[in-house]
C-alpha positions in Angstrom: 0.0 0.0 0.0 1.4 3.4 -1.0 1.4 6.2 1.6 -0.7 8.3 -0.7 -3.6 5.8 -0.4 -4.0 6.4 3.3 -6.9 8.7 4.3 -5.9 11.9 6.0 -7.4 12.6 9.3 -9.9 15.4 9.1 -9.0 18.5 11.1 -11.6 19.5 13.6 -11.5 23.1 14.8 -13.1 24.2 18.0 -16.1 26.5 18.0 -15.6 30.0 19.2 -17.0 29.0 22.6 -14.7 26.0 22.8 -11.7 28.1 21.9 -12.6 30.7 24.5 -13.0 28.0 27.2 -9.7 26.5 26.1 -7.8 29.8 26.5 -9.5 30.5 29.8 -8.6 27.0 31.0 -4.9 27.7 30.1 -5.1 31.1 31.9 -6.5 29.5 35.1 -3.8 26.8 35.1 -4.2 25.0 38.4 -5.9 28.0 40.1 -3.0 29.3 42.2 -2.2 33.0 41.6 1.4 32.3 40.8 0.6 29.6 38.3 -1.9 31.9 36.6 0.7 34.6 36.2 3.0 32.0 34.6 0.3 30.6 32.4 -0.8 34.0 31.0 2.0 34.2 28.3 1.1 30.7 27.1 -2.6 31.6 26.8 -1.6 34.9 25.0 0.5 32.9 22.6 -2.3 30.4 21.8 -4.6 33.4 21.0 -2.0 35.1 18.9 -1.4 31.9 16.8 -5.2 31.4 16.4 -5.9 34.9 15.3 -2.9 35.4 13.1 -2.6 31.9 11.5 1.1 31.9 12.4 3.1 28.7 13.0 4.7 28.5 16.5 8.1 29.7 15.4 6.6 32.6 13.5 4.5 33.6 16.5 7.3 33.6 19.0 9.4 35.6 16.7 7.0 38.5 16.4 8.1 41.8 17.8 6.2 45.1 18.3 8.2 46.5 15.3 6.3 43.9 13.2 3.0 45.3 14.1 1.6 48.4 12.3 -1.7 49.5 13.9 -1.9 52.5 11.6 -1.9 50.3 8.4 -3.7 47.5 10.2 -1.0 45.0 9.3 1.4 42.4 10.9 4.6 41.5 9.2 5.5 37.8 9.7 9.2 37.1 9.3 9.8 34.0 11.3 12.7 35.6 13.0 16.1 33.9 12.6 14.7 30.6 11.4 12.4 32.3 8.9 9.0 31.2 7.7 8.2 27.8 6.2 8.8 29.1 2.6 11.6 31.5 3.9 9.6 34.6 2.7 8.1 37.2 5.0 4.4 38.0 4.6 2.0 40.7 5.7 -1.3 39.7 7.2 -4.1 42.1 8.0 -5.1 42.9 11.6 -8.5 41.4 12.0 -10.6 42.9 14.8 -9.8 39.9 17.0 -6.0 40.1 16.3 -5.9 43.9 16.8 -7.9 43.7 20.1 -5.6 40.9 21.3 -2.4 42.8 20.5 -3.7 46.0 22.1 -4.6 44.0 25.2 -1.2 42.4 25.6 0.8 45.5 24.7 2.7 46.9 27.6 4.4 50.3 27.1 7.0 49.5 29.8 8.1 46.4 27.8 8.0 47.2 24.0 8.6 43.5 23.0 6.2 40.7 23.7 7.5 38.2 26.2 8.9 35.0 24.6 8.6 31.6 26.1 11.9 30.3 27.3 13.2 26.7 27.5 
């Protein structure tokens, strides 16, 4: 049997309500205040990936310099590793993406925090 003959599993996307519940569950972590603080960047990343369509490496490589609120655009470069096809692209800021970026933006820290490890 040739690998091309195997059926591909169908991707199932969560509903908006399921997605919101997923992000909230990540934010709540195990319920302790310190774990919630640690879980917030992960929940923010999940939302960023969902609203932008970025892959993980692309999402963690985004800096505030890549966001143009005036033009309503986000430039995705993939950072040092680059994007899948090694070309940057510009995606529009949807209402959800714009709202999310404005919510996480912190004037005291101009770059989004990046996961370590």
